N, C-alpha and C positions, 0 to 999 in steps of 0.2 A: 504494500499498500504506500502511496507517494506520500510526502511529508507535506504536512500542511504549511503554507507560507502566509504570513501574517506580518505586517510593520510594526515595527516599535519605536518609542521614542525613549533615548536612554539619557537618565537624569546624571549631572554632574557627581562623583563619588564625594562622600564628605566623612570627614573622620568625626566620631561621635565619642565624647571624652565622659568620665565619670559625673555624675550631677555634682558631687562634692569633693573635697580633697580627699585622697586615699594614700595609705603608706607607700614611701620611695623606699623600695629596698631589692635585693636580690632575692629569688624564691629558689630553692633547692628542688631540682627534679631527681625521682628515685630512679634507679636502673632499669625499672620497667617502663616509665616515661620515655626514657631517652633511648629505646632500641631504634635502631636504623630502619626498622620496619614501620616504625609509628612516627617517622617524620615526614608528614605527609599530611593533608587536610581530607576530613570526612564531609561529604554533601549531603543536604539533607533538603527536602522539599514538602510543602504542604499547601494543598487545593481548598480555597474557602470560597462558598457561596456568597451571593449577596445579602445585605441584612434587610429584614421586613420592610416592605414600603413606608415610608416615613421617618425611618431611622436612618439619618444622615450621618456619617463618619468617616473620615479619610482613615484607612488601615497604617498608610504611612507615617502619617503625624502622631498618631497614637503608639505606633510601634516604635517610633523613634524616642519618643519620651520615655517610654517604659525602658528602651535601652540603657540609656543615659542613667537611669537609676539603678536597673540591674546591676551596673558595672560598679556601683559602688562596693557592693558586697562580692561580686566577681571581678575584683580589681587587676588581678593576674592577667586576665584575657586583655586589658586594655594595654598590656606593657609588651614586649618585644622578647622574642629568643635571642641571645647572645652566646657566643663560644667561649667556653671555660677552659679550665685545664685538663691536658689529657684527651681532647675531642669531646669533654662532656659539655652539655647544654645546661645553661641556668635561664631564668625569667628575669629579665629585668622590669621590675613594676615602675614604669615612668610613665605612666597614663598617658602615651602617645595617641591612645585610642584604637576604635575599631572602625572599620568601613561600613557604610550604611549608603544604599542607592536607591533611587526610584524610577520606576520605568513604567512606560503607558504602552499597553499592547492592545492591537487593533485585533481583538479575538474574544471569542465567549467560552465558557467551559464547557456549555454543549458542542460547539465546534472541535475542541480539543479532545472531548470524550469518544467522538464518534471516528477519529482517524488515529493511526498509528499505535494502536494499543490502548488509548484514552490516556489515564491518571498512572498507568501501570510502569513501573520501573523497568529497565531503565529510561529515565526521562528523555525523550525525543528532543525536548526543547529546553535543555538545561543550559545550553549557551545563550538563549534568550532569559531565561529566567533568574541565571546566576551569572552574570557578565563576568564576574570576576572568579570564576571556577578554575583551578589549576590541578594538575595530577603532578605524581610524584614528588621530589623534595625541593622543587623550585620554592624561591620567596619562603624559606622557613626560618631563616633568621633575619634578624633587623627587620621586620615586616609585620602587617597587622595578623593578630591570632585568629581573627573573625572577621569574616566578611558577610553580610547580611544585605537583602535585596528584596523590596515589595514591588511588584508588578501588579498595577491595577489593569483589569480587563474590563470591555467595553459593557459586559452583563451587569457590571457592578459587583462581581467576585475579584477575588485577588489571589495571587500566588505570593507565599512566603518563602524563600529559598536562601540556605546559609551554608558556610563550610566552616568547620572548627578545626584547629591544629590539633592533632591526635597525641601530640606530647604534652597538650595540657589536660585533655580529657579521654577517655573512652566513651563509647556508645551511651553507657549509663550516665556519665558526668554531662555529657550534650544534653541527654533528656530531661535530667535536673536542672539544667540552665534553661531549656526552652520552656519547661514547666513554670519557673519561677518568673520568667518574662510574661508568660502568658496571665499569671496572676495580677502583673502590674499593669496590664492592658485592661485587664478587668477590674481591677480596683486601684485605680490611679494613686488614690490617697494611703495607700496600704505603706507601713513602714518599714515592713521587715519580711524576709520569706518564712514560709512555714517551717522550713527546715534550713536555717542559715548555713551557706557552705563551709565545707572544713577542707583546707589545704593539707596538714599534716603529712606530707611526703616524708617528714623524717621518721614516721614510722616503721619505713621501708629501707631504711640505711642498711648496708650490708654490715655483718659481724667485722669487729676490728681486726680478726684471723680469718677470712673468708674460708669457710669449709662446707662445699657441697655434698649433699647426702646422696644424690642421686645423678646417673648419667644423663646429662641432658643433650641428647641427639638432637634437638631441636635447634641448637645454637652451634653445631658442629659443621665445619666447612669442607672437611676432606671427603665425607660419604658423596659419591656422583661428581666429583669434581673434575672428572674427564670426560663429563656427558654434557652435550647440549640439550636444551629442554626437548627439540625433536626438530622434525623437518620444518617445521610450520615456523618456530620460534615463537617469541612472546611479543612481536610488534603487530600492528595493525590487527589486532583481534577485535572481533566485534561482540558486543554485549547482547545477551538475550535474557528473557525470564522463564521460568518454567512454574506453573501453578499446581500445586498439590491440593486436591479437595479431602475432606475426610475418608471418603469412599476409596480414594487413591492411596492413602495410607493404610486404611483396613486391608485393601489387596497386596500391598508390598508386606506388612506385617504377617499376612497369612503363609507367604512364603519363607517365613523364618521359625525353624523349628527351636525357639528359644523363648522362654518366659521373661515375661516383663521387659521386652523389646520396646524401646521408647521410639516416639516419632524423629526425634532429631537422629537417632541413631540408623534408622532405617532410609530416612532420605539421605542421610550423609554417606550412607555406604553406596547408596544408587549412583549419587553425584559424582563421587570419587571413581568408581567403577567406570562409569560411562566415559567421563574424559580422559582416563587412562585409555579407552578403548578407541577414542574419536580420534585422539591424537596420535594414535598407533606407537605408544611410547614401547620403547625397548630397553629400560634401564630400571634402576632401583627407583621408587617415588616415594614420596613422603604425604601423609595426611598430617596437618596440625588442624586444631581448632582451639579458640579461646575459651578459658573457662574464669568466670568471675569468683573471685576469691574473698570478696570483701566481707561476708559473712561466716564463711566457712575455714579459713586458714588462720594460724596464729602470728604476728596478732591480729585479732578481729578489728576492722576499720571502721570508724564511725559512719553512720547511716548516711552522712550528707557528703561523704567523701567522694570527690569528682575527679580523681587523678586514674591513672591508668592501673588496673587492679588485676590485671589478666594474665594468666599463666597460660602457656600454650604446649603442653605436650605433643608428643610426635610418635608416629609409627613409621616403620621403613619396610618396604616390601617391593619385588621385583615386579614391574607392571605387568608382566606375561602371568605369573603367578597369581597376580589379584585378579586378573580378569578370567582367567581359567578357572577359580573356584567358584561356587554358588555364593549368591549375595548373604546368606547366613556367616559365610567366612568373613567379608569384609565388617558385618555388623559385629561379629565376634571382638575383631581387633580394636574395634572403636569402643565397646564397652570396656575390653581390658584398659585401655588408654584412658577412659575416663575414671575408672577407679584407682588407676595409679597417680592421676594428677589431683582428682577431688578427694580421697579418701585420705590422703597422706598430708596433714596438717601443715607440715613441714616442706613442702613442696616449692611454695612459694619463696620462703627464705633460703632455700636451696638455689632456686634459680637466680636470685639477686645476687647471693655469693658467687656463683658460677660465671655471671656477667662480669662482676668484679674484677675475678682473677683473670679472665680470658679476653676482655675487650666487649665493650656493648656494640661493635659492629658485627660481632660473630650472630647470624641468624640463620635459618635454613634458606639457603638462597639457590638451589639446585630442585628442580623436577618437583616441586611441591604443591599440594592443593589444600586450600584451608575453606572450611566453612564457619561461619560466624551465625550464631544463633541470636538474632536479635526480636527473635516474636513475641518475646514477653515485655518489651519495652512500648508502650501504648503511644507511639508518636501520633496516632491517627486520632487520639483522645483530646491531644493539645487544643483547648478552646482559646482563641485570642477575642473572644466576645462576638464572634460570626458564629458559635457553634462550632459541633465538631467537624472536622476537616472531611473532604472527600478521600483524600489520601494523605498521608504524613509518615514521614520516614526516609529511608536511604534514597538517594536520587539515581545512585549507579552502584556499581561495584568499584573496587580498586585493587592494584597490586602493590600500591606503594613505589619504591623506588628499588625493589629488590628482583633482581632477574631469575626468571624461573618460577617465581611465588604467584599463583593465582587466587585470589580470595573470592567466595561466593557468600553475600549476605543472604540470611533466611530471614523474610520480615513476614508480619501479618498483612494479610489483603483481602478486599472485598471485590469480588470481580463485578465490573458495571453491568453486563448484560443481565445478569440474573441474580445479584446481590448476594451469591454464593461465597461463605468464608472460608477461608484456608491459609495455606502459607506459599509463599513466592521466594524462589532463589534465584537470585542474579548472577548468571555465569558469564566467563569471557570464553569465547572458542573462536578458532579461525573461520572466515567467512564462508568459507566451502563446506565446513562440517554443519554450521547452522542451516544452511540449506538443506543438508542431507537430513536433519532433525526433522524439518517441517515438511518435506516431500514423505518421509516415512510414515508420520504424524497421519497426513491425508489417507496413505496406502492402509496403515494398518487400523486407523481409527474411524475411517469414514469421513465423507465430505461433509457431514453435519455435525461431526464432533468438535469439540473444542478442548479436549482433554489431552495432552501430552504424554500422559504417563505410559501409555501403550509404546510412543516411539522410543522411549526409554527403555522399557522392559525388553524391547526387541534386540537389543544390544547385550542384554543379559544371557540370551540364549537358554533361559530357564523355562520350560512350561509347566 
């Protein structure tokens, strides 16, 4: 389907400063914040309907005011990353501000909904709705840590898009910030957040004598060092999304002879194997997935901690062995890896010590597939005073600046055509592979089907 074209009028970028004076200081980043893999920006997008007739309010004006208020509590976001000693980054809380931009677009929500997958990520119009979007590690230091854009649509609705520096927060932290911003939009006289944010990165300092307790294969460079990703490489990949209904998940679980298989395990196993098969990998491949450790590891982090609190345990297997085994085999590997990272309360501290000993640049950088489960973060329920958004969450997948690593976010999604709720995986594939997926979908599912799961199962060769 052809991409919809519409004119936009792009306003000048302005720097929004905290409403009142904030501390001038340098903030410590933990070894988890400062991984090379997290030296990039996370893009989010929200679509909102117009207000009821008679309720006139400019979304850009109210969000701009709320943003200035929010930066008083989240003042490190108004700072800049600087290079510290031994390649480590620090936050200079200099209150230089965040980027804010207003845009007018001659298009309606209904028009957007009817073409190119509607609001379904990857957003086909992200370059219009987030002019300042960047990928990789460009503009990481000495540049704004948050860029936000409000695009007014001719129907009265609007699009809110923003990107946040991943070194400052993970997806949970970004959700915490946008929730507070929405509180200030709805209640402009509010004096403080429901849960004031907590920096406290010092809770994750390494031991004075680092002593890793685990073999952290996720940070090793030697494995696969002689392999290229594949003949397709990692450049010029096309992003697509795969929708899983509850029925799809039930059908997948029925193929697994393992009690208590989780939705995440079975979807991740399917995506991992399909990715390896479609790229015709003939080398060792890794699977990594982030585990949030805020409440499960020692020390327990404050509820309002918004830094990176993720560990990324890793499993390694040759691609040919992975795709030749049944789906249940991959599920078993994932379940074992979850237990390794989640059940051992010292794993996070061990990872921090390992990075301290071996250098923060060491991260799995060869032939790796990562699935990030964001389905429990309710970005779609963020109410800016215009009601619940039509879609809210990740705008696209990302690979950071790590060669050979592809990341597939797993997000909540309600399908526009029938209102069916499910999970959406955003994946990056070579263009010719995407076409193959689509052709196989039509062939295996029938012309009237909108379910891609059959196309995926085709690659599993399991009936």
